[in-house]
N, C-alpha and C positions, 0 to 999 in steps of 0.2 A: 655567777658568783663573784663577789667583790673580793679582791685580794689586796692586802696591804702589808708592808714590812713590819709595821708596829701597830699596837692597839692603844697605847698610852698617848693621850693628846699631846703631852710634852714631847715625846719622841717623834710623833708625826710632824709636829710643827718644826722641830729642830732637824728633822730628817737624819737622826742618828740616835743611838741608844744612850739616853741620858739617865733614865731610871729603869731599873730591872723590871722586866715583864714576866711575871710568874702566872701562867695560865695552864689549865687542864692538867696533864700529868706532871708538868713542870712545877706546879704549886704543891710542894710537899714539905714536910717538917725540915728536912735536911737543906733544901734549897732556900727556904724562907729564912732559916737561921743564918745561912751563909750570906744572904742578901742583906739582912738586918745588921749583922756583925760588920760587914764591909762598910756600911754607912758610918759606923763608929770610928773607922780608921780615918785619921785626919786628912790624909792624901785623897782618899776617895770622896770624903765629905766635901773638901774644897773643890774638887773637880765638879761635883754635882752643883754646888752653890755657884760656881763660875758659869756653868751652863744655864742655870736659872737667871743669872744676870744677863746673859746673851739673849735668853728668851724674852725677858722683860724689855730689853732694848729693841728686839725685833718687833714686838707687839706694841710698844709704846704705852702711853697712859690712857689715851682716848681711842675708842673704836676697835678695841682688841677683838671683839666677837666678829666684826666684819672682816678684819684681817685674817683671822683664823679660818673663817669660812672660805675666803678667797684662796688661801694656801691649800686647803683641802681640795677644793675644786680643781686647782691647778695640778695638784698631785694626781688626782683621779684622771684628769685629761691626759697627763703624761703616761700613765699606766694603761690608758685606753680602756678603762672600765666603765666609762659613761659615754 
């Protein structure tokens, strides 16, 4: 079985929680409302946008798919799942 800290491609690439991941029992009305409301908060919104800028800088303009694939392979090798 493959294990990973994150399921969101953004979070996997950045190797940190950039966007909230609501899955399985964590995806409910209360948690969804909290996550969406927090995005409206200017501080949280700015933090997310700054992380997106870092993501864009990390991936660059050309060849982003290849870079992402290499990052994922490197992460899998580190976690010894392949």
